[in-house]
N, C-alpha and C positions, 0 to 999 in steps of 0.2 A: 306204704311206699312199695313200688315195684322194683324188683331187682333188674339188673341188666339182662339176665337170662329170660325173665318173664316178659320184659319189654321186647326182646328180640323174637320171642315166640309169638307175641301178639302181632308184631309187624309182619312176620311170615304168614300168619293166619289171615291178616288183612290183605296181603298180597295174593294169597291163594284165592280168597273170596273174589277179589277183583278179576283175576284171570278166569275163575269159574264163570263169573257173569259175562266176561268177554266171550268165552267159549259158547255159552248158550245163546248169547246175542248173535254171534256169527252163525250159529246153527239156524236160528229163527230167520235171520236175514237171508241165508241161502234158500230156505223154504219159500220165502216171499219172492225172491228174485226168480227162482225156478217157476213158481206159480204164475208170475207176471209174464215170463217168457213163453210158457205153455199157452197162456191166454191169448197173447199177441199172435202166436203161431196159429191158434185155433180161429181167431178172427179173420185172418187172411187165408184161411183154408189151406195153410201150407202143410204139405206132407213131405216136403223135400228134406233131405238129410241134414242140411245146414240148420234148419230150425229145430230139428230133434237133437242136434249136437249142442246147441246153446245152453240148455239147462245142465248138460253133463259138464260143460266147461265151467259153468258157475259152481257146480258141486266140487269139481276138482280144485278150483281156485280157493274156495272157502275151506275145503278139506286140507289143502296145503297150508293155509294160514293157521288152521286149528292145530295141525300136527306139528307145525314149526314153532309157533309162538305161544299158543294158549294151553294145549294139553300137556306139554312137558312139565310145566309148572305144577299142574294138578297131579300128574303121575308121580312126581318126586315125593309127594306126601302120601300116596295111596299104598297100603301094605301089599296088595296083590302085585302091583308093578314093582315094588321094592324086591319082592321075591323073585320076579322074572329077571330083574337087573342082577340079582345075586347069582341066578342060575346061568344066564346067557351073556350078561354084560350089558352095559348101557348102549353100546353101539348097535347091538342086535335088537334093541327094543322095537325098532321100526318094523321088523318082521311081524311082530304081534300087533303093532299099532295100526298099520295100513289095512289088514283084514277087518279089524274092528271098525275102521272108518267106512269100508265098503259095505259092511253089514248095516250101518246107519244109513248109508246111501240107498240101499235096497229098501229099507223101511220107508225112507222119504219118498221114493218112487211109488211104492205101494200106496202111501198116504195121498200123494198127488193124483194117482189113478182113481182112488175112491172119491176124491173131491170133484173130479170131472164127471 
């Protein structure tokens, strides 16, 4: 039989796994959306700024969803982020989180550039 503490730990791990999958799903969805938008812009020969802004808006929207809903659940369990929380506090966590998001964004842009 499992104790209440073990059951609670299993429930938290299950919740973490679900949010982890949601985070990766959102990341892959943002890559797909950006690739489709770049492809549509390429088909129409669009070099206008509006078409080059669409993928950025998709990145920012998905990035906001990741940082607001998915990543905080993962971060609460990660020892590196716990250390940062202890040093600077939970409210200042975003100072470290947004640069990490933009590094991922640059990686995705490089990946899309190679795919083209």
